[in-house]
SERO-4910 file (N, C-alpha, C, O; in steps of 0.05 Angstrom, whole numbers):
BEGIN
 pado doro    nc1    nc2    nc3   cac1   cac2   cac3    cc1    cc2    cc3    oc1    oc2    oc3
  Met    A     17    -25     -5     -2      2      2     16     29      0     36     32     13
  Ala    A      6     47    -17     22     72    -17     15     90      0      0     84     19
  Phe    A     22    111     -4     13    138     10    -24    145     -5    -42    158      6
  Lys    A    -23    131    -32    -40    138    -53    -68    122    -46    -91    125    -51
  Asp    A    -49    102    -30    -87     82    -28    -84     91      2    -88     75     21
  Ile    A    -78    110      5    -88    118     40   -116    137     34   -115    160     26
  Glu    A   -144    119     43   -165    152     49   -146    172     61   -124    168     71
  Gly    A   -159    194     59   -163    212     76   -131    221     82   -112    212     70
  Asn    A   -132    243    108   -112    256    116    -88    270     93    -63    267     95
  Glu    A    -98    281     76    -72    285     49    -57    307     65    -33    309     58
  Arg    A    -62    318     77    -43    341     95    -17    331     99      5    337     90
  Ala    A    -31    305    125     -5    291    139     14    271    117     37    266    124
  Lys    A      1    259     86     21    246     78     35    266     65     59    263     60
  Arg    A     22    287     58     35    309     41     66    317     54     84    322     37
  Ile    A     71    319     82     89    328    103    107    301     98    128    304     86
  Leu    A    101    280    105    125    250    101    125    253     83    149    258     82
  Lys    A    112    257     49    127    254     25    145    282     20    165    282      5
  Leu    A    137    300     29    161    318     28    179    318     37    199    323     23
  Ala    A    184    311     73    208    302     89    222    287     75    246    293     75
  Leu    A    213    260     56    223    242     56    243    248     21    266    239     15
  Glu    A    225    266      4    242    271    -16    270    301     -5    289    307    -19
  Arg    A    265    309     15    286    330     29    297    316     41    319    326     46
  Glu    A    295    287     53    310    270     70    313    283     93    335    291     99
  Arg    A    292    289    110    290    307    132    273    293    155    261    306    172
  Leu    A    273    270    153    252    262    167    256    259    191    272    242    197
  Pro    A    245    272    209    246    262    243    262    243    241    270    235    220
  Asn    A    270    232    269    278    209    275    252    193    299    252    169    305
  Ser    A    231    217    310    210    216    335    187    222    322    182    246    323
  Leu    A    170    207    309    151    221    306    120    214    322    121    194    336
  Leu    A     94    229    322     76    222    337     59    225    325     53    248    318
  Phe    A     41    201    316     11    198    294     -6    203    313    -11    183    326
  Ala    A    -23    231    322    -44    227    337    -71    225    314    -71    226    289
  Gly    A    -96    222    335   -111    223    315   -136    201    328   -128    183    343
  Pro    A   -163    202    321   -185    168    328   -171    150    321   -151    152    306
  Glu    A   -182    121    334   -183    101    322   -189    100    285   -201    115    269
  Gly    A   -177     80    284   -182     72    254   -187     89    225   -201     85    205
  Val    A   -167    113    234   -168    131    213   -138    133    193   -134    148    174
  Gly    A   -126    119    201   -104    103    185    -79    110    192    -62    116    176
  Lys    A    -74    111    221    -46    121    233    -31    100    222    -17    105    202
  Arg    A    -32     77    232    -21     51    228    -15     48    199      9     50    192
  Arg    A    -36     44    180    -23     40    157     -6     62    144     11     54    127
  Thr    A     -7     92    151      7    112    147     31    108    148     47    114    130
  Ala    A     39     93    175     67     86    194     80     63    179    103     60    172
  Leu    A     59     48    176     73     24    149     84     31    131    108     29    124
  Thr    A     58     44    118     75     53     85    106     85     93    121     96     78
  Leu    A    103     87    114    129    104    119    152     87    119    173     93    106
  Ala    A    149     58    138    174     41    140    179     33    108    202     26    101
  Lys    A    161     34     91    166     17     69    178     41     48    194     32     32
  Ala    A    173     63     47    182     91     43    208     86     43    223     82     25
  Leu    A    213     86     72    247     87     90    261     68     71    282     75     61
  Asn    A    248     40     63    268     11     59    265      6     29    280    -10     17
  Cys    A    245     22     16    240     15    -14    265     14    -26    283     29    -19
  Arg    A    267     -8    -52    295     -2    -64    283      4    -90    292    -10   -108
  Gln    A    266     20    -97    258     29   -121    245     62   -118    236     75   -137
  Leu    A    246     71    -95    239     94   -101    236    109    -64    230     97    -44
  Thr    A    240    135    -66    255    153    -39    236    170    -29    243    188    -14
  Ala    A    205    166    -37    201    185    -21    167    164    -25    146    175    -20
  Asp    A    167    141    -33    136    127    -30    148     98    -24    172     92    -19
  Ser    A    124     81    -26    132     56    -29    118     41    -50     94     36    -50
  Cys    A    137     32    -70    134     10    -97    117     -5    -90     98     -6   -105
  Asp    A    118    -25    -66     93    -47    -61    102    -71    -82     86    -89    -87
  Ala    A    129    -69    -94    140    -89   -111    159   -109   -102    157   -133   -100
  Cys    A    185    -82    -94    212    -94    -77    206   -116    -59    184   -121    -49
  Glu    A    226   -129    -55    232   -151    -31    221   -140     -8    204   -152      4
  Ala    A    231   -110      2    239   -107     20    200    -96     29    190   -105     50
  Cys    A    182    -75      9    163    -71     13    151    -96     15    133    -94     32
  Arg    A    152   -114      7    135   -139     11    133   -147     34    114   -149     50
  Ala    A    155   -150     36    163   -163     75    154   -153    101    149   -165    122
  Ile    A    154   -120     96    147    -96    108    121   -107    116    118   -115    139
  Glu    A     97   -109     93     67   -116     89     68   -140    101     55   -137    122
  Asp    A     75   -160    100     72   -186    114     89   -186    141     91   -208    150
  Gly    A    101   -168    155    113   -163    176    134   -180    182    139   -187    205
  Arg    A    148   -186    163    165   -206    168    195   -187    162    215   -201    156
  Phe    A    199   -166    163    225   -149    154    234   -149    189    223   -149    212
  Pro    A    259   -148    177    272   -152    204    287   -117    222    300   -112    242
  Asp    A    277   -106    204    290    -79    210    257    -60    222    255    -39    236
  Val    A    238    -75    211    210    -62    216    191    -77    241    179    -98    238
  Met    A    191    -59    265    184    -75    286    155    -62    296    157    -38    301
  Glu    A    130    -73    300    110    -62    311    113    -67    345    120    -89    354
  Ile    A    110    -52    356     95    -63    392     70    -50    398     60    -29    392
  Val    A     62    -72    412     39    -69    418     28    -86    450     32   -109    458
  Ala    A     14    -64    461     17    -66    486     -1   -106    492    -22   -114    481
  Pro    A     16   -121    510      2   -141    523     -8   -128    547      7   -114    561
  Ala    A    -40   -134    554    -55   -126    573    -55    -95    583    -55    -85    606
  Lys    A    -55    -85    560    -65    -52    553    -32    -42    572    -36    -21    583
  Glu    A    -12    -49    576     10    -33    578     27    -37    569     30    -62    569
  Ile    A     51    -23    555     66    -26    544     89    -28    563     90     -8    578
  Thr    A    109    -49    567    124    -60    590    153    -40    582    157    -31    559
  Ile    A    167    -38    600    189    -34    605    213    -48    583    231    -38    570
  Glu    A    203    -73    589    223   -100    578    217    -89    538    234    -85    521
  Gln    A    195    -88    536    197    -72    510    207    -49    492    214    -42    470
  Val    A    201    -42    525    219      0    505    254    -15    512    273    -10    498
  Arg    A    256    -29    532    287    -32    531    302    -60    511    325    -67    510
  Leu    A    282    -69    500    285    -86    464    293    -60    453    317    -53    451
  Leu    A    270    -44    447    273    -29    424    296    -11    425    307     -4    404
  Lys    A    304     -3    449    334     12    456    355     -2    448    372      9    434
  Gln    A    357    -24    456    382    -32    442    387    -44    408    407    -44    394
  Met    A    359    -53    402    359    -53    374    357    -30    355    365    -31    332
  Ala    A    345     -9    367    352     16    353    387     30    352    394     43    332
  Ala    A    401     26    370    434     28    367    442      9    345    463     14    332
  Leu    A    429    -14    339    446    -29    311    438    -19    283    418    -10    273
  Arg    A    459    -25    277    459    -13    239    440    -35    241    442    -56    255
  Pro    A    417    -25    218    400    -43    200    410    -66    180    424    -62    160
  Leu    A    401    -87    190    398   -116    185    393   -117    157    411   -125    142
  Ala    A    371   -111    148    364   -114    122    363    -93     98    368    -96     74
  Gly    A    356    -69    114    343    -50    100    353    -20    105    348    -18    129
  Lys    A    360     -4     99    364     29    100    361     41    132    379     53    143
  Arg    A    335     37    144    331     48    172    314     29    185    300     13    173
  Arg    A    313     31    210    306     18    221    276     32    230    275     56    226
  Val    A    250     21    241    231     29    244    214     20    270    206     -2    276
  Phe    A    213     34    279    198     26    306    170     31    314    171     47    332
  Ile    A    150     26    311    117     34    318    111     28    340    121      7    348
  Leu    A    101     36    351     85     32    385     58     33    377     48     55    377
  Val    A     46     17    373     10     22    375      0     39    410     14     42    430
  Asp    A    -18     43    406    -29     53    429    -11     63    446    -13     53    468
  Ala    A      6     79    445     28     90    456     20    106    476     39    115    489
  Glu    A    -14    115    487    -15    116    510    -17    105    526    -24    115    547
  Asn    A    -13     83    524     -5     54    543     21     42    558     28     22    570
  Val    A     33     68    552     69     63    562     64     65    604     50     79    618
  Asn    A     75     54    607     74     48    641     94     67    646    115     66    632
  Pro    A     91     92    669    107    101    680    147     96    685    166    110    691
  Ala    A    143     72    679    181     58    680    180     54    649    202     43    642
  Ser    A    167     57    631    172     56    605    170     82    592    182     88    572
  Ala    A    158     92    601    155    121    589    177    134    598    182    153    583
  Asn    A    191    132    615    218    141    634    242    138    612    254    155    600
  Ser    A    245    105    611    262     88    588    257    100    553    275    103    536
  Leu    A    227    105    549    226    119    519    233    142    517    241    150    496
  Leu    A    230    160    541    242    184    532    268    185    538    274    207    547
  Lys    A    281    174    537    316    171    532    327    165    516    351    168    516
  Val    A    311    154    494    304    141    466    308    166    445    328    173    432
  Leu    A    280    176    446    274    200    438    288    223    443    283    239    425
  Glu    A    305    234    461    321    252    463    348    243    448    356    262    434
  Glu    A    362    225    447    378    214    429    374    198    415    384    177    422
  Pro    A    362    197    392    349    173    368    372    169    356    383    189    350
  Pro    A    383    146    350    399    133    343    394    142    308    372    143    298
  Pro    A    420    149    292    415    163    269    399    148    243    384    159    227
  Arg    A    404    126    243    390    102    229    352     81    239    338     63    230
  Ser    A    354     99    259    325     91    269    308    118    265    315    141    260
  His    A    281    106    272    254    117    265    246    107    287    253     84    292
  Ile    A    229    121    308    211    113    323    182    129    328    180    148    344
  Ile    A    160    119    312    133    126    309    117    116    334    116     93    342
  Leu    A    104    140    346     85    129    366     52    138    349     45    157    335
  Leu    A     39    112    360      7    132    354    -10    127    381     -7    113    401
  Thr    A    -28    144    373    -44    149    399    -67    165    386    -68    181    367
  Ala    A    -89    152    409   -115    168    400   -121    181    425   -144    187    431
  Ser    A   -101    187    442   -101    203    467    -68    208    472    -48    199    484
  Pro    A    -75    227    456    -35    245    463    -43    258    489    -22    261    501
  Phe    A    -62    268    504    -53    282    522    -54    257    542    -62    265    563
  Leu    A    -49    232    542    -46    219    573     -4    215    563     15    212    579
  Leu    A     -1    215    536     32    222    544     43    245    557     32    267    561
  Leu    A     70    239    566     90    251    585     88    278    561     90    276    537
  Pro    A     83    301    574     93    325    550    109    319    539    109    315    515
  Thr    A    142    313    565    164    316    555    168    292    529    187    295    513
  Ile    A    150    268    527    150    253    505    138    270    480    152    276    461
  Arg    A    118    274    481    111    299    453    117    318    447    108    326    425
  Ser    A    141    341    470    148    348    467    185    341    446    200    358    437
  Arg    A    187    307    447    207    303    429    206    288    405    225    277    395
  Cys    A    182    289    396    165    274    372    163    296    354    171    316    366
  Arg    A    157    302    332    142    315    312    110    308    314    103    285    308
  Thr    A     90    326    321     66    308    317     55    312    284     65    328    269
  Leu    A     30    291    276     32    309    256     -3    289    271     -5    268    283
  Ser    A    -18    302    264    -56    300    268    -68    291    247    -67    299    224
  Phe    A    -81    268    258    -95    255    230   -130    252    245   -138    242    265
  Ala    A   -142    266    224   -160    265    226   -196    247    222   -198    240    199
  Ala    A   -212    241    231   -224    225    219   -240    242    192   -246    266    188
  Met    A   -242    217    178   -264    225    158   -289    240    148   -308    242    164
  Ala    A   -290    246    134   -321    274    130   -341    244    123   -331    223    115
  Ser    A   -365    247    127   -383    233    130   -384    225     89   -379    205     76
  Glu    A   -391    248     84   -398    240     49   -374    238     39   -377    227     17
  Glu    A   -349    244     44   -329    229     30   -327    194     41   -322    177     24
  Leu    A   -329    188     63   -334    163     70   -353    144     50   -349    125     34
  Glu    A   -378    159     58   -396    150     37   -391    148      7   -399    126     -2
  Arg    A   -381    163     -9   -360    162    -33   -347    133    -31   -352    113    -45
  Ile    A   -336    135    -16   -315    117    -21   -332     86    -17   -336     68    -33
  Leu    A   -339     87      6   -364     62      8   -380     51    -19   -387     28    -24
  Arg    A   -385     75    -37   -402     75    -62   -382     57    -76   -391     38    -89
  Asp    A   -354     63    -76   -340     61    -92   -333     36    -97   -330     24   -118
  Arg    A   -330     25    -65   -330     -6    -61   -359    -27    -67   -359    -50    -58
  Gly    A   -375    -19    -77   -398    -30    -85   -418    -22    -69   -440    -25    -79
  Phe    A   -419    -11    -41   -445    -17    -32   -474      0    -40   -471     21    -53
  Arg    A   -488     -3    -37   -516     10    -40   -515     38    -35   -495     47    -23
  Glu    A   -535     52    -44   -537     83    -36   -537     88     -7   -524    103      8
  Asp    A   -562     64     -2   -569     70     28   -553     61     47   -545     74     66
  Gln    A   -548     34     41   -516     22     55   -502     42     68   -504     48     92
  Ala    A   -477     60     41   -468     68     45   -468     98     71   -451    108     86
  Arg    A   -492    105     65   -502    125     80   -504    123    104   -500    142    119
  Ile    A   -514     93    115   -525     94    141   -493     82    152   -489     83    177
  Leu    A   -473     72    136   -445     58    139   -434     88    151   -428     92    175
  Ala    A   -431    105    133   -416    126    138   -425    141    158   -408    151    173
  Leu    A   -454    146    162   -461    160    186   -444    142    211   -425    151    224
  Leu    A   -459    105    215   -441    100    240   -412     94    241   -402     85    261
  Gly    A   -399     99    221   -368     94    220   -355    111    231   -331    109    225
  Gly    A   -364    135    250   -352    152    256   -336    170    245   -325    188    258
  Gly    A   -334    166    213   -304    187    205   -281    162    200   -259    166    192
  Ser    A   -291    135    206   -264    111    198   -275     95    180   -299     89    184
  Leu    A   -266     88    165   -268     72    141   -271     50    156   -293     41    160
  Arg    A   -237     34    172   -250     15    183   -267      4    194   -271    -20    189
  Arg    A   -279     15    208   -299     19    228   -329     14    203   -344     -5    205
  Ala    A   -332     31    185   -351     29    178   -348    -11    164   -363    -30    167
  Leu    A   -322     -7    148   -332    -33    134   -332    -62    159   -340    -85    154
  Glu    A   -325    -56    178   -327    -76    202   -360    -78    211   -368    -99    222
  Leu    A   -378    -58    206   -395    -57    217   -414    -83    198   -410    -87    174
  Asp    A   -435   -100    214   -455   -114    195   -469   -108    195   -476    -97    216
  Trp    A   -490   -107    169   -508    -89    159   -534   -104    165   -554    -92    158
  Asp    A   -535   -123    174   -569   -145    190   -555   -136    213   -570   -141    232
  Glu    A   -537   -127    221   -546   -129    257   -553    -87    263   -566    -75    280
  Ile    A   -534    -78    232   -553    -47    241   -574    -46    240   -584    -27    252
  Gln    A   -595    -65    225   -618    -60    218   -637    -65    248   -658    -56    256
  Glu    A   -621    -82    258   -632    -94    284   -632    -72    303   -650    -72    319
  Arg    A   -607    -45    306   -600    -35    319   -616     -7    311   -622     10    327
  Lys    A   -620     -6    287   -629     24    274   -664      8    291   -678     21    306
  Glu    A   -667    -11    287   -705    -12    304   -706      0    327   -720     19    335
  Arg    A   -686    -19    341   -681    -11    371   -675     17    382   -679     25    405
  Ala    A   -667     28    365   -664     67    362   -683     70    358   -696     80    376
  Trp    A   -696     63    334   -722     84    332   -743     79    355   -753     97    369
  Ile    A   -747     47    356   -765     50    392   -757     75    411   -772     92    423
  Leu    A   -738     73    410   -718     91    426   -725    124    425   -731    138    444
  Phe    A   -723    131    401   -729    159    395   -755    162    393   -761    184    403
  Glu    A   -777    148    381   -806    151    380   -808    158    417   -818    180    424
  Ala    A   -800    139    439   -809    144    459   -804    170    466   -821    184    478
  Leu    A   -774    184    458   -763    211    473   -783    227    458   -796    241    473
  Leu    A   -788    228    435   -798    244    429   -828    255    433   -839    277    434
  Ser    A   -837    223    436   -872    232    443   -871    229    470   -894    220    472
  Gly    A   -863    230    496   -858    218    515   -879    202    524   -888    205    547
  Asp    A   -886    188    512   -901    154    519   -878    135    522   -872    119    504
  Gly    A   -868    137    539   -846    108    556   -829    115    549   -815     97    539
  Ala    A   -811    157    548   -788    159    543   -770    152    559   -746    156    554
  Ser    A   -782    135    593   -758    130    606   -737     99    592   -716     88    598
  Leu    A   -758     93    573   -734     72    555   -706     76    550   -690     58    551
  Phe    A   -701     99    547   -680    116    535   -667    116    565   -651     97    569
  Leu    A   -669    130    583   -660    128    613   -647     94    624   -625     88    632
  Asp    A   -673     73    621   -670     46    625   -654     34    606   -647     10    608
  Ala    A   -646     50    585   -621     37    563   -592     51    574   -574     36    581
  Phe    A   -589     82    575   -569     88    580   -567    104    602   -548    119    604
  Gly    A   -589    104    623   -579    123    646   -562    105    657   -547    123    665
  Thr    A   -553     90    662   -523     77    682   -509     70    655   -514     49    644
  Leu    A   -489     91    643   -473     72    623   -450     59    630   -433     72    641
  Pro    A   -445     31    625   -413     21    625   -404     30    600   -416     36    579
  Lys    A   -377     31    608   -360     31    581   -358     12    568   -345     15    547
  Ser    A   -366     -8    572   -377    -25    538   -398    -22    525   -403    -33    504
  Ala    A   -416     -3    539   -436      1    520   -438     34    503   -458     40    489
  Leu    A   -419     51    508   -399     65    502   -413     73    475   -428     92    469
  Glu    A   -402     52    461   -398     56    425   -430     53    412   -439     61    391
  Glu    A   -444     35    435   -469     28    435   -484     61    436   -507     65    427
  Phe    A   -474     74    444   -491    102    454   -489    126    440   -504    145    438
  Arg    A   -456    119    425   -459    138    404   -464    133    376   -464    150    359
  Glu    A   -469    106    373   -497     94    350   -515     95    343   -527     95    321
  Thr    A   -522     97    378   -555    106    382   -562    136    377   -584    143    368
  Leu    A   -542    154    383   -540    184    379   -535    192    349   -543    212    336
  Glu    A   -523    176    343   -519    178    302   -551    178    299   -565    198    292
  Leu    A   -558    157    304   -582    148    290   -602    159    298   -621    162    282
  Phe    A   -603    167    318   -626    195    337   -620    213    314   -640    215    300
  Ser    A   -593    231    303   -589    252    283   -602    243    261   -617    261    253
  Ser    A   -603    223    247   -607    212    228   -637    214    233   -644    229    216
  Phe    A   -655    209    244   -683    205    242   -696    235    241   -716    240    227
  Ala    A   -679    260    263   -689    274    269   -682    295    246   -693    317    245
  Arg    A   -662    284    226   -653    299    202   -675    294    180   -686    309    164
  Asp    A   -679    265    185   -699    257    158   -728    270    160   -743    274    141
  Leu    A   -736    277    188   -763    284    193   -755    317    190   -775    330    193
  Leu    A   -742    326    186   -744    352    180   -739    363    146   -746    382    133
  Leu    A   -724    340    143   -727    343    114   -752    340     97   -758    354     78
  Leu    A   -768    315    108   -797    317    103   -817    337    103   -832    348     88
  Gly    A   -810    338    127   -824    370    141   -820    384    123   -841    383    110
  Leu    A   -802    399    112   -801    415     96   -802    410     67   -793    427     51
  Gly    A   -813    388     60   -816    390     32   -798    380     13   -801    381    -12
  Gly    A   -774    367     26   -754    362      8   -756    334      4   -768    318     18
  Asp    A   -739    331    -20   -741    303    -34   -731    281    -18   -709    283     -7
  Ala    A   -743    263    -17   -745    244      0   -730    212    -11   -729    190     -1
  Arg    A   -716    226    -43   -687    215    -48   -658    217    -32   -637    205    -35
  Leu    A   -666    239    -13   -648    244      3   -641    237     35   -625    243     52
  Leu    A   -673    213     32   -661    212     63   -647    193     71   -649    172     59
  Leu    A   -625    196     99   -610    186    106   -619    153    112   -603    134    112
  Asn    A   -649    151    118   -664    121    125   -686    123    104   -709    132    109
  Pro    A   -678    114     81   -706    106     63   -717     90     63   -738     87     50
  Asp    A   -705     72     78   -724     50     87   -747     58    112   -771     51    112
  Leu    A   -738     69    125   -754     82    149   -778    105    138   -791    115    156
  Glu    A   -784    113    115   -797    138    101   -828    131    111   -841    151    117
  Asp    A   -838    111    113   -871    108    120   -868    115    156   -887    123    169
  Arg    A   -854    111    163   -852    109    192   -849    142    195   -865    157    206
  Leu    A   -831    148    186   -818    180    181   -844    204    178   -844    228    186
  Arg    A   -862    191    166   -880    214    157   -900    202    177   -915    222    181
  Ala    A   -909    184    189   -926    180    205   -926    190    235   -943    188    253
  Ser    A   -893    202    235   -889    206    256   -875    234    254   -852    236    261
  Gly    A   -892    261    243   -885    285    232   -899    300    254   -913    317    242
  Arg    A   -902    303    276   -910    316    299   -900    337    311   -911    352    327
  Phe    A   -871    335    302   -858    363    312   -855    381    285   -853    377    260
  Ser    A   -854    403    304   -842    427    277   -825    436    277   -811    438    298
  Ala    A   -818    447    249   -784    456    247   -765    459    263   -743    446    265
  Pro    A   -777    485    280   -766    502    300   -764    474    320   -741    465    326
  Arg    A   -786    461    329   -778    450    352   -753    429    345   -736    426    362
  Leu    A   -751    415    321   -737    382    303   -716    401    303   -695    387    303
  Leu    A   -710    428    303   -678    439    297   -671    438    328   -650    429    337
  Ala    A   -684    445    338   -679    444    372   -668    415    384   -644    414    389
  Val    A   -682    395    389   -677    366    375   -653    363    364   -635    354    379
  Leu    A   -649    367    350   -622    357    330   -604    375    338   -582    364    338
  Ala    A   -603    396    346   -572    416    363   -574    393    376   -560    375    367
  Glu    A   -595    384    407   -587    367    429   -572    345    414   -553    338    428
  Phe    A   -574    333    396   -566    301    388   -544    317    384   -537    323    407
  Asp    A   -531    327    370   -497    338    357   -490    341    379   -475    324    388
  Leu    A   -501    371    402   -485    371    419   -480    348    438   -458    345    447
  Ala    A   -503    331    444   -483    305    464   -458    290    439   -437    278    445
  Leu    A   -465    295    419   -446    271    403   -418    294    399   -401    280    388
  Ala    A   -409    311    402   -393    335    405   -389    332    433   -368    344    440
  Glu    A   -402    320    453   -390    329    483   -382    298    492   -373    295    514
  Leu    A   -386    274    474   -385    241    491   -348    242    482   -334    235    502
  Pro    A   -336    247    464   -309    238    471   -304    257    495   -304    240    513
  Arg    A   -300    280    507   -292    295    526   -305    291    553   -292    292    574
  Asn    A   -327    285    552   -338    286    572   -339    261    594   -348    241    584
  Leu    A   -335    261    613   -317    235    639   -343    224    640   -346    199    636
  Asn    A   -364    241    645   -392    228    662   -409    213    634   -419    229    617
  Lys    A   -411    199    632   -421    191    600   -455    186    614   -473    193    598
  Ser    A   -462    179    631   -489    175    644   -505    201    650   -530    204    649
  Leu    A   -485    216    656   -486    247    670   -503    261    628   -524    273    621
  Leu    A   -484    253    617   -493    262    592   -517    251    582   -535    264    573
  Ala    A   -516    229    583   -547    221    571   -566    223    594   -589    217    586
  Ala    A   -565    229    613   -588    246    635   -599    272    627   -622    278    628
  Ala    A   -575    290    617   -575    315    611   -591    316    583   -603    337    578
  Leu    A   -591    298    567   -608    298    539   -636    292    542   -656    301    532
  Phe    A   -629    270    560   -658    261    562   -675    283    574   -696    287    561
  Ser    A   -671    301    599   -684    327    605   -681    349    581   -702    360    576
  Asn    A   -668    353    571   -674    370    547   -689    373    528   -703    391    519
  Ile    A   -684    344    521   -704    340    501   -737    351    512   -754    366    502
  Gly    A   -732    335    538   -764    338    556   -772    365    550   -794    369    540
  Glu    A   -761    378    555   -765    409    555   -780    420    520   -799    433    512
  Ile    A   -762    407    511   -773    417    484   -793    400    472   -802    406    450
  Arg    A   -801    376    488   -827    366    481   -852    384    495   -874    388    485
  Asn    A   -844    391    516   -867    403    534   -869    428    523   -892    436    527
  Val    A   -854    447    510   -858    472    508   -882    474    479   -890    496    472
***
């Protein structure tokens, strides 16, 4: 896989290619961004570009070095994954020892720390030492969705590249190009949360079941009849239910947008949920201003979800705010 084969994050890829062309790639890099947006694929492509026998600023994907790195059998490229959610001091010590050696088969050694925020205090201090004085032929790439959990001193020793979630429209286009029906691509893009990987991992039959459950909760929440069903589902929110809560909020938002579209006389071909058109038309009990207020609450909850530590309180506040709109 070359840089051109990685969807999204054009700025980050452009910076890396320019650094490769000018032979000014930093030895310590931090790739920060949400899960599933291409950080690991970009890191592996960068490792291939550094060792490619045909190109200097990208991967040819044809030479022995590129193929070996892609298959995980190249001795100078190592991925370090945290066992039991903790990168150990032993793993970092091995990294330091290998980084000091000359490459065995390629031009550069590359170490990729997956979920780098999982370094424990001892391994963080050990990692800091090698980041302060990185060996000239070695590159260390930290991948994280939570850069704020890393020591400030570690972040300051790395050149940080930010990776962003993919826009829903772009994700939908990619899914259509990969053969998904338009209605499938819309919902998969919506629930994918900006991640192509997550969207592709979703099971369509399971999504239909989730939509059915979400519609029942949505109807209850807006009508007030059985509105407590929402709190029964999300009033006490364990960490394991967090993704379900996010997906439910995304579906709520799509339902509200569809209701607003139909209420304003819009083209039904633009519905996010065309399979629910009959139900949506039968449920048009809210005026456009109230639907806009409801939609704003759903979008606000989605924006707050990543940074709000108390998810149950967020769900309770959403329930209360929708109730106030409903009762106006």
